[in-house]
Biopython code that builds the backbone (N, CA, C, O; Angstrom):
import numpy as np
from Bio.PDB.StructureBuilder import StructureBuilder

atoms = [
    (1, "MET", "N", (0.850, -1.170, 0.000)),
    (1, "MET", "CA", (0.000, 0.000, 0.000)),
    (1, "MET", "C", (0.895, 1.233, 0.000)),
    (1, "MET", "O", (1.939, 1.261, 0.652)),
    (2, "VAL", "N", (0.479, 2.224, -0.724)),
    (2, "VAL", "CA", (1.246, 3.448, -0.863)),
    (2, "VAL", "C", (0.714, 4.480, 0.117)),
    (2, "VAL", "O", (-0.498, 4.666, 0.220)),
    (3, "ASP", "N", (1.591, 5.143, 0.828)),
    (3, "ASP", "CA", (1.182, 6.175, 1.779)),
    (3, "ASP", "C", (1.340, 7.533, 1.124)),
    (3, "ASP", "O", (2.447, 7.910, 0.739)),
    (4, "HIS", "N", (0.248, 8.272, 0.993)),
    (4, "HIS", "CA", (0.264, 9.574, 0.356)),
    (4, "HIS", "C", (-0.141, 10.660, 1.345)),
    (4, "HIS", "O", (-0.936, 11.534, 0.999)),
    (5, "ASP", "N", (0.382, 10.626, 2.556)),
    (5, "ASP", "CA", (-0.014, 11.590, 3.568)),
    (5, "ASP", "C", (0.436, 13.007, 3.248)),
    (5, "ASP", "O", (-0.155, 13.965, 3.746)),
    (6, "THR", "N", (1.450, 13.157, 2.442)),
    (6, "THR", "CA", (1.914, 14.496, 2.122)),
    (6, "THR", "C", (1.011, 15.184, 1.112)),
    (6, "THR", "O", (1.116, 16.395, 0.917)),
    (7, "ALA", "N", (0.125, 14.433, 0.465)),
    (7, "ALA", "CA", (-0.777, 15.004, -0.541)),
    (7, "ALA", "C", (-2.227, 14.906, -0.080)),
    (7, "ALA", "O", (-3.099, 14.498, -0.847)),
    (8, "THR", "N", (-2.483, 15.276, 1.164)),
    (8, "THR", "CA", (-3.836, 15.225, 1.698)),
    (8, "THR", "C", (-4.735, 16.162, 0.914)),
    (8, "THR", "O", (-4.361, 17.310, 0.673)),
    (9, "PRO", "N", (-5.944, 15.689, 0.498)),
    (9, "PRO", "CA", (-6.831, 16.556, -0.271)),
    (9, "PRO", "C", (-7.189, 17.809, 0.512)),
    (9, "PRO", "O", (-7.409, 17.759, 1.722)),
    (10, "GLY", "N", (-7.245, 18.928, -0.189)),
    (10, "GLY", "CA", (-7.636, 20.180, 0.442)),
    (10, "GLY", "C", (-6.496, 20.928, 1.112)),
    (10, "GLY", "O", (-6.653, 22.098, 1.461)),
    (11, "THR", "N", (-5.349, 20.279, 1.300)),
    (11, "THR", "CA", (-4.239, 20.950, 1.953)),
    (11, "THR", "C", (-3.043, 21.108, 1.033)),
    (11, "THR", "O", (-2.031, 21.692, 1.424)),
    (12, "ALA", "N", (-3.147, 20.593, -0.188)),
    (12, "ALA", "CA", (-2.030, 20.685, -1.122)),
    (12, "ALA", "C", (-1.944, 22.100, -1.678)),
    (12, "ALA", "O", (-2.971, 22.744, -1.892)),
    (13, "PRO", "N", (-0.737, 22.587, -1.913)),
    (13, "PRO", "CA", (-0.599, 23.898, -2.545)),
    (13, "PRO", "C", (-1.239, 23.893, -3.930)),
    (13, "PRO", "O", (-1.471, 22.832, -4.509)),
    (14, "GLU", "N", (-1.517, 25.058, -4.448)),
    (14, "GLU", "CA", (-2.217, 25.166, -5.722)),
    (14, "GLU", "C", (-1.434, 24.578, -6.883)),
    (14, "GLU", "O", (-2.039, 24.155, -7.868)),
    (15, "ASP", "N", (-0.112, 24.537, -6.803)),
    (15, "ASP", "CA", (0.668, 24.010, -7.912)),
    (15, "ASP", "C", (0.727, 22.485, -7.923)),
    (15, "ASP", "O", (1.209, 21.904, -8.895)),
    (16, "GLU", "N", (0.246, 21.818, -6.864)),
    (16, "GLU", "CA", (0.220, 20.361, -6.812)),
    (16, "GLU", "C", (-1.167, 19.849, -7.172)),
    (16, "GLU", "O", (-2.175, 20.498, -6.893)),
    (17, "ALA", "N", (-1.203, 18.690, -7.788)),
    (17, "ALA", "CA", (-2.483, 18.075, -8.135)),
    (17, "ALA", "C", (-3.106, 17.471, -6.882)),
    (17, "ALA", "O", (-2.372, 17.019, -6.003)),
    (18, "PRO", "N", (-4.438, 17.447, -6.765)),
    (18, "PRO", "CA", (-5.067, 16.823, -5.605)),
    (18, "PRO", "C", (-4.836, 15.317, -5.611)),
    (18, "PRO", "O", (-4.490, 14.734, -6.638)),
    (19, "LEU", "N", (-5.027, 14.711, -4.480)),
    (19, "LEU", "CA", (-4.827, 13.278, -4.337)),
    (19, "LEU", "C", (-5.757, 12.531, -5.275)),
    (19, "LEU", "O", (-6.961, 12.788, -5.299)),
    (20, "GLU", "N", (-5.203, 11.610, -6.044)),
    (20, "GLU", "CA", (-6.036, 10.836, -6.959)),
    (20, "GLU", "C", (-6.827, 9.782, -6.189)),
    (20, "GLU", "O", (-6.431, 9.358, -5.103)),
    (21, "ARG", "N", (-7.931, 9.375, -6.763)),
    (21, "ARG", "CA", (-8.796, 8.375, -6.133)),
    (21, "ARG", "C", (-8.364, 6.975, -6.558)),
    (21, "ARG", "O", (-7.967, 6.757, -7.703)),
    (22, "ALA", "N", (-8.444, 6.041, -5.636)),
    (22, "ALA", "CA", (-8.128, 4.649, -5.928)),
    (22, "ALA", "C", (-9.307, 4.000, -6.633)),
    (22, "ALA", "O", (-10.412, 4.541, -6.632)),
    (23, "ASP", "N", (-9.077, 2.857, -7.227)),
    (23, "ASP", "CA", (-10.166, 2.086, -7.810)),
    (23, "ASP", "C", (-11.054, 1.554, -6.693)),
    (23, "ASP", "O", (-10.588, 1.303, -5.582)),
    (24, "ALA", "N", (-12.330, 1.386, -6.996)),
    (24, "ALA", "CA", (-13.257, 0.816, -6.008)),
    (24, "ALA", "C", (-12.844, -0.623, -5.710)),
    (24, "ALA", "O", (-12.436, -1.360, -6.607)),
    (25, "ILE", "N", (-12.955, -1.009, -4.451)),
    (25, "ILE", "CA", (-12.572, -2.363, -4.044)),
    (25, "ILE", "C", (-13.817, -3.236, -4.034)),
    (25, "ILE", "O", (-14.776, -2.954, -3.315)),
    (26, "GLU", "N", (-13.798, -4.291, -4.830)),
    (26, "GLU", "CA", (-14.931, -5.213, -4.921)),
    (26, "GLU", "C", (-14.810, -6.362, -3.914)),
    (26, "GLU", "O", (-15.819, -6.873, -3.429)),
    (27, "SER", "N", (-13.596, -6.758, -3.609)),
    (27, "SER", "CA", (-13.366, -7.890, -2.707)),
    (27, "SER", "C", (-13.388, -7.422, -1.251)),
    (27, "SER", "O", (-12.654, -6.506, -0.877)),
    (28, "ARG", "N", (-14.221, -8.046, -0.444)),
    (28, "ARG", "CA", (-14.278, -7.637, 0.966)),
    (28, "ARG", "C", (-12.988, -8.003, 1.698)),
    (28, "ARG", "O", (-12.634, -7.366, 2.690)),
    (29, "PHE", "N", (-12.290, -9.019, 1.213)),
    (29, "PHE", "CA", (-11.030, -9.412, 1.840)),
    (29, "PHE", "C", (-9.951, -8.364, 1.560)),
    (29, "PHE", "O", (-9.176, -8.011, 2.449)),
    (30, "LEU", "N", (-9.907, -7.878, 0.336)),
    (30, "LEU", "CA", (-8.972, -6.811, 0.006)),
    (30, "LEU", "C", (-9.326, -5.539, 0.772)),
    (30, "LEU", "O", (-8.436, -4.834, 1.247)),
    (31, "PHE", "N", (-10.618, -5.243, 0.895)),
    (31, "PHE", "CA", (-11.071, -4.080, 1.654)),
    (31, "PHE", "C", (-10.550, -4.133, 3.084)),
    (31, "PHE", "O", (-10.036, -3.139, 3.597)),
    (32, "VAL", "N", (-10.679, -5.285, 3.723)),
    (32, "VAL", "CA", (-10.216, -5.447, 5.109)),
    (32, "VAL", "C", (-8.711, -5.271, 5.200)),
    (32, "VAL", "O", (-8.217, -4.617, 6.119)),
    (33, "ASP", "N", (-7.974, -5.849, 4.251)),
    (33, "ASP", "CA", (-6.521, -5.732, 4.281)),
    (33, "ASP", "C", (-6.068, -4.281, 4.122)),
    (33, "ASP", "O", (-5.201, -3.809, 4.857)),
    (34, "VAL", "N", (-6.663, -3.578, 3.155)),
    (34, "VAL", "CA", (-6.268, -2.186, 2.918)),
    (34, "VAL", "C", (-6.656, -1.319, 4.114)),
    (34, "VAL", "O", (-5.874, -0.469, 4.541)),
    (35, "ALA", "N", (-7.857, -1.528, 4.658)),
    (35, "ALA", "CA", (-8.298, -0.742, 5.809)),
    (35, "ALA", "C", (-7.423, -1.019, 7.035)),
    (35, "ALA", "O", (-7.134, -0.103, 7.804)),
    (36, "ALA", "N", (-7.005, -2.256, 7.222)),
    (36, "ALA", "CA", (-6.136, -2.588, 8.359)),
    (36, "ALA", "C", (-4.788, -1.894, 8.232)),
    (36, "ALA", "O", (-4.258, -1.378, 9.216)),
    (37, "GLN", "N", (-4.231, -1.878, 7.026)),
    (37, "GLN", "CA", (-2.957, -1.184, 6.812)),
    (37, "GLN", "C", (-3.114, 0.326, 7.025)),
    (37, "GLN", "O", (-2.228, 0.975, 7.580)),
    (38, "ARG", "N", (-4.236, 0.871, 6.585)),
    (38, "ARG", "CA", (-4.479, 2.299, 6.773)),
    (38, "ARG", "C", (-4.656, 2.627, 8.258)),
    (38, "ARG", "O", (-4.156, 3.649, 8.728)),
    (39, "ALA", "N", (-5.365, 1.768, 9.000)),
    (39, "ALA", "CA", (-5.534, 1.980, 10.437)),
    (39, "ALA", "C", (-4.172, 1.973, 11.143)),
    (39, "ALA", "O", (-3.945, 2.740, 12.078)),
    (40, "LYS", "N", (-3.285, 1.112, 10.691)),
    (40, "LYS", "CA", (-1.932, 1.071, 11.259)),
    (40, "LYS", "C", (-1.212, 2.399, 11.000)),
    (40, "LYS", "O", (-0.524, 2.918, 11.878)),
    (41, "GLN", "N", (-1.376, 2.942, 9.793)),
    (41, "GLN", "CA", (-0.770, 4.237, 9.487)),
    (41, "GLN", "C", (-1.347, 5.331, 10.381)),
    (41, "GLN", "O", (-0.612, 6.189, 10.871)),
    (42, "LEU", "N", (-2.665, 5.299, 10.594)),
    (42, "LEU", "CA", (-3.307, 6.306, 11.450)),
    (42, "LEU", "C", (-2.813, 6.196, 12.896)),
    (42, "LEU", "O", (-2.592, 7.210, 13.558)),
    (43, "ARG", "N", (-2.641, 4.963, 13.381)),
    (43, "ARG", "CA", (-2.126, 4.770, 14.747)),
    (43, "ARG", "C", (-0.720, 5.320, 14.890)),
    (43, "ARG", "O", (-0.325, 5.749, 15.974)),
    (44, "ARG", "N", (0.040, 5.309, 13.800)),
    (44, "ARG", "CA", (1.414, 5.808, 13.829)),
    (44, "ARG", "C", (1.499, 7.305, 13.566)),
    (44, "ARG", "O", (2.596, 7.855, 13.481)),
    (45, "GLY", "N", (0.350, 7.973, 13.436)),
    (45, "GLY", "CA", (0.352, 9.425, 13.333)),
    (45, "GLY", "C", (0.005, 10.003, 11.976)),
    (45, "GLY", "O", (0.113, 11.215, 11.793)),
    (46, "ALA", "N", (-0.407, 9.190, 11.017)),
    (46, "ALA", "CA", (-0.785, 9.726, 9.706)),
    (46, "ALA", "C", (-2.020, 10.613, 9.850)),
    (46, "ALA", "O", (-2.852, 10.399, 10.731)),
    (47, "ARG", "N", (-2.125, 11.601, 8.980)),
    (47, "ARG", "CA", (-3.269, 12.517, 9.017)),
    (47, "ARG", "C", (-4.500, 11.896, 8.372)),
    (47, "ARG", "O", (-4.400, 11.163, 7.389)),
    (48, "GLN", "N", (-5.655, 12.198, 8.936)),
    (48, "GLN", "CA", (-6.913, 11.733, 8.368)),
    (48, "GLN", "C", (-7.191, 12.462, 7.065)),
    (48, "GLN", "O", (-6.746, 13.595, 6.877)),
    (49, "ARG", "N", (-7.920, 11.824, 6.172)),
    (49, "ARG", "CA", (-8.248, 12.423, 4.882)),
    (49, "ARG", "C", (-9.734, 12.738, 4.757)),
    (49, "ARG", "O", (-10.180, 13.202, 3.708)),
    (50, "LEU", "N", (-10.501, 12.495, 5.805)),
    (50, "LEU", "CA", (-11.949, 12.658, 5.718)),
    (50, "LEU", "C", (-12.431, 14.070, 5.980)),
    (50, "LEU", "O", (-13.472, 14.456, 5.449)),
    (51, "ASN", "N", (-11.739, 14.844, 6.756)),
    (51, "ASN", "CA", (-12.215, 16.158, 7.172)),
    (51, "ASN", "C", (-11.839, 17.251, 6.196)),
    (51, "ASN", "O", (-11.299, 18.286, 6.587)),
    (52, "THR", "N", (-12.123, 17.023, 4.927)),
    (52, "THR", "CA", (-11.871, 18.024, 3.903)),
    (52, "THR", "C", (-13.161, 18.286, 3.148)),
    (52, "THR", "O", (-13.993, 17.385, 3.030)),
    (53, "PRO", "N", (-13.351, 19.494, 2.632)),
    (53, "PRO", "CA", (-14.619, 19.831, 1.985)),
    (53, "PRO", "C", (-14.926, 19.020, 0.740)),
    (53, "PRO", "O", (-16.097, 18.826, 0.413)),
    (54, "GLU", "N", (-13.898, 18.534, 0.026)),
    (54, "GLU", "CA", (-14.157, 17.822, -1.220)),
    (54, "GLU", "C", (-14.472, 16.339, -1.025)),
    (54, "GLU", "O", (-14.760, 15.641, -1.997)),
    (55, "VAL", "N", (-14.423, 15.851, 0.213)),
    (55, "VAL", "CA", (-14.700, 14.444, 0.493)),
    (55, "VAL", "C", (-16.137, 14.301, 0.961)),
    (55, "VAL", "O", (-16.542, 14.904, 1.955)),
    (56, "GLU", "N", (-16.897, 13.503, 0.240)),
    (56, "GLU", "CA", (-18.287, 13.246, 0.604)),
    (56, "GLU", "C", (-18.345, 11.915, 1.348)),
    (56, "GLU", "O", (-17.944, 10.890, 0.796)),
    (57, "THR", "N", (-18.827, 11.909, 2.572)),
    (57, "THR", "CA", (-18.828, 10.703, 3.387)),
    (57, "THR", "C", (-20.123, 9.917, 3.212)),
    (57, "THR", "O", (-21.109, 10.424, 2.679)),
    (58, "SER", "N", (-20.099, 8.675, 3.671)),
    (58, "SER", "CA", (-21.242, 7.776, 3.537)),
    (58, "SER", "C", (-22.368, 8.171, 4.475)),
    (58, "SER", "O", (-22.170, 8.928, 5.425)),
    (59, "ALA", "N", (-23.551, 7.647, 4.192)),
    (59, "ALA", "CA", (-24.699, 7.882, 5.071)),
    (59, "ALA", "C", (-24.399, 7.304, 6.451)),
    (59, "ALA", "O", (-23.857, 6.204, 6.561)),
    (60, "GLY", "N", (-24.742, 8.024, 7.477)),
    (60, "GLY", "CA", (-24.498, 7.566, 8.837)),
    (60, "GLY", "C", (-23.173, 8.027, 9.409)),
    (60, "GLY", "O", (-22.958, 7.931, 10.617)),
    (61, "TRP", "N", (-22.279, 8.524, 8.568)),
    (61, "TRP", "CA", (-20.982, 8.988, 9.048)),
    (61, "TRP", "C", (-21.119, 10.429, 9.509)),
    (61, "TRP", "O", (-21.590, 11.286, 8.762)),
    (62, "ARG", "N", (-20.709, 10.691, 10.730)),
    (62, "ARG", "CA", (-20.762, 12.047, 11.280)),
    (62, "ARG", "C", (-19.366, 12.454, 11.688)),
    (62, "ARG", "O", (-18.831, 11.927, 12.664)),
    (63, "PRO", "N", (-18.754, 13.391, 10.954)),
    (63, "PRO", "CA", (-17.388, 13.794, 11.281)),
    (63, "PRO", "C", (-17.262, 14.494, 12.620)),
    (63, "PRO", "O", (-16.155, 14.609, 13.146)),
    (64, "ASP", "N", (-18.376, 14.971, 13.192)),
    (64, "ASP", "CA", (-18.305, 15.649, 14.482)),
    (64, "ASP", "C", (-18.269, 14.667, 15.654)),
    (64, "ASP", "O", (-18.077, 15.078, 16.798)),
    (65, "GLN", "N", (-18.451, 13.392, 15.383)),
    (65, "GLN", "CA", (-18.426, 12.370, 16.427)),
    (65, "GLN", "C", (-17.058, 11.686, 16.443)),
    (65, "GLN", "O", (-16.461, 11.471, 15.389)),
    (66, "PRO", "N", (-16.565, 11.347, 17.628)),
    (66, "PRO", "CA", (-15.284, 10.624, 17.683)),
    (66, "PRO", "C", (-15.454, 9.203, 17.161)),
    (66, "PRO", "O", (-16.461, 8.548, 17.427)),
    (67, "HIS", "N", (-14.471, 8.741, 16.425)),
    (67, "HIS", "CA", (-14.505, 7.396, 15.861)),
    (67, "HIS", "C", (-13.185, 6.707, 16.141)),
    (67, "HIS", "O", (-12.147, 7.350, 16.297)),
    (68, "LYS", "N", (-13.246, 5.380, 16.203)),
    (68, "LYS", "CA", (-12.025, 4.609, 16.329)),
    (68, "LYS", "C", (-11.253, 4.719, 15.021)),
    (68, "LYS", "O", (-11.836, 4.943, 13.960)),
    (69, "LEU", "N", (-9.948, 4.560, 15.108)),
    (69, "LEU", "CA", (-9.110, 4.683, 13.922)),
    (69, "LEU", "C", (-9.463, 3.641, 12.868)),
    (69, "LEU", "O", (-9.342, 3.905, 11.672)),
    (70, "GLU", "N", (-9.896, 2.464, 13.298)),
    (70, "GLU", "CA", (-10.287, 1.428, 12.345)),
    (70, "GLU", "C", (-11.500, 1.873, 11.531)),
    (70, "GLU", "O", (-11.567, 1.621, 10.328)),
    (71, "ARG", "N", (-12.456, 2.530, 12.181)),
    (71, "ARG", "CA", (-13.650, 3.011, 11.487)),
    (71, "ARG", "C", (-13.299, 4.143, 10.523)),
    (71, "ARG", "O", (-13.853, 4.226, 9.426)),
    (72, "ILE", "N", (-12.384, 5.006, 10.935)),
    (72, "ILE", "CA", (-11.923, 6.078, 10.056)),
    (72, "ILE", "C", (-11.229, 5.478, 8.834)),
    (72, "ILE", "O", (-11.455, 5.920, 7.708)),
    (73, "ALA", "N", (-10.391, 4.476, 9.059)),
    (73, "ALA", "CA", (-9.686, 3.823, 7.951)),
    (73, "ALA", "C", (-10.673, 3.180, 6.985)),
    (73, "ALA", "O", (-10.503, 3.291, 5.771)),
    (74, "MET", "N", (-11.692, 2.516, 7.495)),
    (74, "MET", "CA", (-12.690, 1.893, 6.613)),
    (74, "MET", "C", (-13.426, 2.940, 5.790)),
    (74, "MET", "O", (-13.691, 2.724, 4.607)),
    (75, "GLU", "N", (-13.756, 4.064, 6.399)),
    (75, "GLU", "CA", (-14.447, 5.124, 5.665)),
    (75, "GLU", "C", (-13.535, 5.723, 4.589)),
    (75, "GLU", "O", (-13.993, 6.033, 3.489)),
    (76, "GLU", "N", (-12.262, 5.883, 4.900)),
    (76, "GLU", "CA", (-11.328, 6.398, 3.900)),
    (76, "GLU", "C", (-11.209, 5.443, 2.716)),
    (76, "GLU", "O", (-11.164, 5.879, 1.566)),
    (77, "VAL", "N", (-11.159, 4.148, 2.996)),
    (77, "VAL", "CA", (-11.077, 3.163, 1.911)),
    (77, "VAL", "C", (-12.374, 3.165, 1.108)),
    (77, "VAL", "O", (-12.346, 3.090, -0.121)),
    (78, "LYS", "N", (-13.500, 3.250, 1.792)),
    (78, "LYS", "CA", (-14.796, 3.276, 1.116)),
    (78, "LYS", "C", (-14.909, 4.489, 0.198)),
    (78, "LYS", "O", (-15.500, 4.398, -0.878)),
    (79, "GLN", "N", (-14.349, 5.617, 0.611)),
    (79, "GLN", "CA", (-14.385, 6.843, -0.189)),
    (79, "GLN", "C", (-13.269, 6.894, -1.233)),
    (79, "GLN", "O", (-13.112, 7.892, -1.936)),
    (80, "ARG", "N", (-12.493, 5.807, -1.327)),
    (80, "ARG", "CA", (-11.417, 5.662, -2.312)),
    (80, "ARG", "C", (-10.312, 6.686, -2.111)),
    (80, "ARG", "O", (-9.732, 7.172, -3.082)),
    (81, "LEU", "N", (-10.015, 7.018, -0.855)),
    (81, "LEU", "CA", (-8.973, 7.988, -0.524)),
    (81, "LEU", "C", (-7.626, 7.331, -0.240)),
    (81, "LEU", "O", (-6.630, 8.025, -0.035)),
    (82, "VAL", "N", (-7.587, 6.001, -0.226)),
    (82, "VAL", "CA", (-6.365, 5.275, 0.093)),
    (82, "VAL", "C", (-5.906, 4.532, -1.157)),
    (82, "VAL", "O", (-6.595, 3.638, -1.649)),
    (83, "LEU", "N", (-4.737, 4.912, -1.664)),
    (83, "LEU", "CA", (-4.176, 4.209, -2.816)),
    (83, "LEU", "C", (-3.457, 2.966, -2.327)),
    (83, "LEU", "O", (-2.835, 2.973, -1.265)),
    (84, "TYR", "N", (-3.546, 1.910, -3.100)),
    (84, "TYR", "CA", (-2.920, 0.653, -2.719)),
    (84, "TYR", "C", (-2.376, -0.024, -3.967)),
    (84, "TYR", "O", (-2.805, 0.268, -5.084)),
    (85, "THR", "N", (-1.436, -0.922, -3.768)),
    (85, "THR", "CA", (-0.899, -1.730, -4.865)),
    (85, "THR", "C", (-1.009, -3.188, -4.463)),
    (85, "THR", "O", (-0.870, -3.538, -3.291)),
    (86, "LEU", "N", (-1.258, -4.021, -5.440)),
    (86, "LEU", "CA", (-1.342, -5.454, -5.200)),
    (86, "LEU", "C", (-0.031, -6.102, -5.612)),
    (86, "LEU", "O", (0.566, -5.700, -6.611)),
    (87, "PRO", "N", (0.426, -7.095, -4.864)),
    (87, "PRO", "CA", (1.652, -7.787, -5.271)),
    (87, "PRO", "C", (1.389, -8.566, -6.550)),
    (87, "PRO", "O", (0.266, -9.005, -6.800)),
    (88, "SER", "N", (2.415, -8.732, -7.346)),
    (88, "SER", "CA", (2.250, -9.501, -8.579)),
    (88, "SER", "C", (2.043, -10.969, -8.233)),
    (88, "SER", "O", (2.578, -11.475, -7.246)),
    (89, "ALA", "N", (1.263, -11.632, -9.058)),
    (89, "ALA", "CA", (0.953, -13.047, -8.822)),
    (89, "ALA", "C", (2.187, -13.899, -9.106)),
    (89, "ALA", "O", (2.914, -13.642, -10.066)),
    (90, "PRO", "N", (2.421, -14.907, -8.278)),
    (90, "PRO", "CA", (3.579, -15.779, -8.536)),
    (90, "PRO", "C", (3.336, -16.613, -9.793)),
    (90, "PRO", "O", (2.195, -16.882, -10.170)),
    (91, "SER", "N", (4.400, -16.999, -10.410)),
    (91, "SER", "CA", (4.302, -17.825, -11.613)),
    (91, "SER", "C", (3.756, -19.188, -11.236)),
    (91, "SER", "O", (4.181, -19.777, -10.242)),
    (92, "THR", "N", (2.816, -19.694, -12.024)),
    (92, "THR", "CA", (2.233, -21.010, -11.745)),
    (92, "THR", "C", (2.804, -22.077, -12.677)),
    (92, "THR", "O", (2.280, -23.188, -12.759)),
    (93, "ARG", "N", (3.874, -21.730, -13.373)),
    (93, "ARG", "CA", (4.499, -22.664, -14.292)),
    (93, "ARG", "C", (5.186, -23.781, -13.502)),
    (93, "ARG", "O", (5.976, -23.500, -12.601)),
    (94, "PRO", "N", (4.893, -25.055, -13.830)),
    (94, "PRO", "CA", (5.526, -26.153, -13.089)),
    (94, "PRO", "C", (7.019, -26.195, -13.351)),
    (94, "PRO", "O", (7.477, -25.874, -14.448)),
    (95, "GLN", "N", (7.761, -26.588, -12.356)),
    (95, "GLN", "CA", (9.210, -26.703, -12.482)),
    (95, "GLN", "C", (9.559, -28.076, -13.038)),
    (95, "GLN", "O", (8.916, -29.072, -12.706)),
    (96, "ASN", "N", (10.562, -28.121, -13.871)),
    (96, "ASN", "CA", (11.021, -29.398, -14.459)),
    (96, "ASN", "C", (11.780, -30.197, -13.412)),
    (96, "ASN", "O", (12.574, -29.648, -12.649)),
    (97, "ALA", "N", (11.531, -31.480, -13.386)),
    (97, "ALA", "CA", (12.217, -32.358, -12.429)),
    (97, "ALA", "C", (13.305, -33.133, -13.154)),
    (97, "ALA", "O", (13.401, -34.352, -13.012)),
    (98, "ASP", "N", (14.128, -32.433, -13.933)),
    (98, "ASP", "CA", (15.186, -33.098, -14.709)),
    (98, "ASP", "C", (16.287, -33.587, -13.829)),
    (98, "ASP", "O", (17.256, -34.169, -14.318)),
]
sb = StructureBuilder()
sb.init_structure("model")
sb.init_model(0)
sb.init_chain("A")
sb.init_seg("    ")
for serial, (resi, resn, name, xyz) in enumerate(atoms, 1):
    if name == "N":
        sb.init_residue(resn, " ", resi, " ")
    sb.init_atom(name, np.array(xyz, "f"), 0.0, 1.0, " ", f" {name:<3s}", serial, name[0])
structure = sb.get_structure()
């Protein structure tokens, strides 16, 4: 997963492009993995990306209420604010037993 804390939306200077959005995550297992990694970043002091005017949050989310870092991470992933990379698949070619 790529950490883009220096390019938080709404706080970048005018000459920098805003943070790009990640692709939507279809797999719930990938969602959990990305959100867990993001929660770890938040626990280590990374800045939240939700409290900016250009970010529209999900129904039921209230930014004025305190939330656990895991819940914040899930909302950031849901809003596609967390960029991630997937490892390349290992080769499935059988090895020769010469």
